[in-house]
C-alpha positions as CSV (number, residue, x, y, z in Angstrom):
1,M,-8.8,77.9,-218.0
2,R,-8.4,74.1,-217.7
3,L,-8.8,74.1,-213.9
4,H,-12.5,75.0,-214.1
5,R,-13.4,72.0,-216.2
6,R,-11.9,69.5,-213.7
7,I,-13.2,71.1,-210.4
8,P,-16.8,72.4,-210.8
9,N,-17.0,74.3,-207.4
10,L,-14.3,76.9,-208.2
11,R,-15.0,80.5,-209.0
12,S,-12.5,82.9,-210.3
13,T,-12.4,86.7,-210.1
14,S,-10.0,89.2,-211.5
15,V,-8.3,91.5,-209.1
16,I,-6.0,94.5,-209.6
17,N,-3.4,94.8,-206.8
18,E,-3.6,98.4,-205.7
19,C,0.0,98.5,-204.4
20,N,1.8,97.8,-207.7
21,G,-1.0,97.6,-210.3
22,D,-0.5,93.9,-211.1
23,F,-3.5,92.0,-212.6
24,S,-4.1,88.6,-211.1
25,T,-6.8,85.9,-210.9
26,V,-8.0,84.8,-207.5
27,I,-9.7,81.4,-207.3
28,T,-12.3,80.9,-204.6
29,R,-13.9,77.6,-203.6
30,N,-17.4,76.7,-202.4
31,Y,-16.9,74.3,-199.4
32,N,-19.3,71.6,-198.4
33,S,-19.8,72.4,-194.7
34,A,-20.6,68.8,-193.9
35,V,-17.1,67.7,-195.2
36,V,-14.9,70.5,-193.9
37,R,-13.2,69.7,-190.6
38,R,-14.3,72.1,-187.8
39,A,-11.9,73.7,-185.3
40,K,-11.4,71.9,-182.0
41,V,-14.0,72.6,-179.4
42,E,-12.8,74.1,-176.1
43,L,-12.3,71.4,-173.4
44,S,-15.0,71.3,-170.8
45,L,-13.3,72.3,-167.6
46,R,-14.7,71.6,-164.2
47,P,-13.7,73.4,-161.0
48,F,-12.1,71.7,-158.0
49,K,-11.8,73.6,-154.7
50,G,-9.5,72.1,-152.1
51,S,-7.0,72.8,-149.4
52,G,-3.5,71.5,-148.4
53,T,-0.2,72.7,-147.2
54,L,2.4,74.6,-149.2
55,R,6.1,75.4,-148.5
56,E,8.7,77.4,-150.5
57,R,11.2,75.1,-152.2
58,G,14.2,74.7,-149.9
59,S,12.3,75.8,-146.8
60,G,10.8,73.6,-144.1
61,D,8.0,76.0,-143.1
62,W,4.6,74.6,-144.2
63,F,1.5,76.7,-144.2
64,Q,-2.2,76.0,-145.0
65,V,-3.6,77.1,-148.3
66,E,-6.9,76.9,-150.1
67,F,-7.2,76.8,-153.9
68,L,-9.5,76.6,-156.8
69,T,-8.3,74.8,-159.9
70,Y,-9.8,73.7,-163.2
71,H,-9.5,70.1,-164.5
72,D,-10.4,68.5,-167.8
73,D,-12.4,65.4,-168.5
74,R,-9.4,63.2,-167.8
75,N,-8.8,64.9,-164.4
76,K,-5.7,66.7,-165.6
77,L,-5.0,70.0,-164.1
78,R,-5.4,72.8,-166.7
79,S,-5.4,76.1,-164.8
80,F,-5.5,77.9,-161.5
81,A,-8.2,80.3,-160.4
82,Y,-6.5,81.2,-157.1
83,V,-4.2,79.9,-154.4
84,R,-4.6,81.7,-151.0
85,R,-3.1,81.3,-147.6
86,E,-5.7,80.5,-145.0
87,D,-4.3,83.3,-142.7
88,G,-4.7,85.8,-145.5
89,V,-1.0,86.7,-145.9
90,E,0.2,87.3,-149.5
91,I,2.2,84.5,-151.1
92,P,5.3,85.9,-152.8
93,D,6.5,84.8,-156.3
94,G,8.7,81.7,-156.1
95,H,8.9,77.9,-156.4
96,Y,6.7,75.9,-154.0
97,V,6.0,72.3,-153.0
98,F,2.3,71.6,-152.5
99,Q,1.1,68.6,-150.4
100,D,-2.5,67.5,-150.6
101,E,-4.9,67.3,-147.5
102,L,-4.0,63.6,-146.8
103,G,-0.3,64.1,-147.2
104,E,-0.1,61.5,-149.9
105,R,1.0,63.5,-152.9
106,N,3.4,66.3,-153.6
107,F,3.2,68.7,-156.5
108,R,5.6,71.5,-157.6
109,W,3.9,74.8,-158.3
110,R,5.4,78.1,-159.2
111,K,4.1,81.6,-158.7
112,W,5.6,84.0,-161.3
113,K,4.5,87.6,-161.9
114,G,1.5,87.0,-159.6
115,K,0.2,84.0,-161.6
116,W,0.3,80.3,-160.5
117,Q,1.9,77.8,-162.9
118,F,2.4,74.1,-163.0
119,G,4.1,71.6,-165.3
120,W,7.3,73.5,-166.0
121,R,10.7,72.0,-165.7
122,Y,13.5,73.2,-163.5
123,R,16.5,74.3,-165.7
124,G,20.0,74.5,-164.4
125,T,21.4,73.3,-161.2
126,N,21.7,76.6,-159.4
127,Q,18.0,76.5,-158.2
128,G,17.8,75.0,-154.9
């Protein structure tokens, strides 16, 4: 086979396909581990515990919450560990506006099927 003369790190083995009995040649390669690109390493996330106020979208009733979130090296929010009301009442699923402790920044958060989400986009005009 010509291919073996040009690329020295190839091995070939003959295989019989059990499903239909076809005979084929499988070529395997010996990779140099120093050259092969490795999979991306998981981002190192750091926890951030804080508090603020939360209200349901379209409502004017603010309530105090505490939360634990995880941020990456660029301080970008990656995931929620929990969001709890300070008075212990369960927060139902829905769209919420969160305001930080200083009242300087607002964020849109969503609770759906019991899990907190961020970074989604509102679709349609009927959500209010």
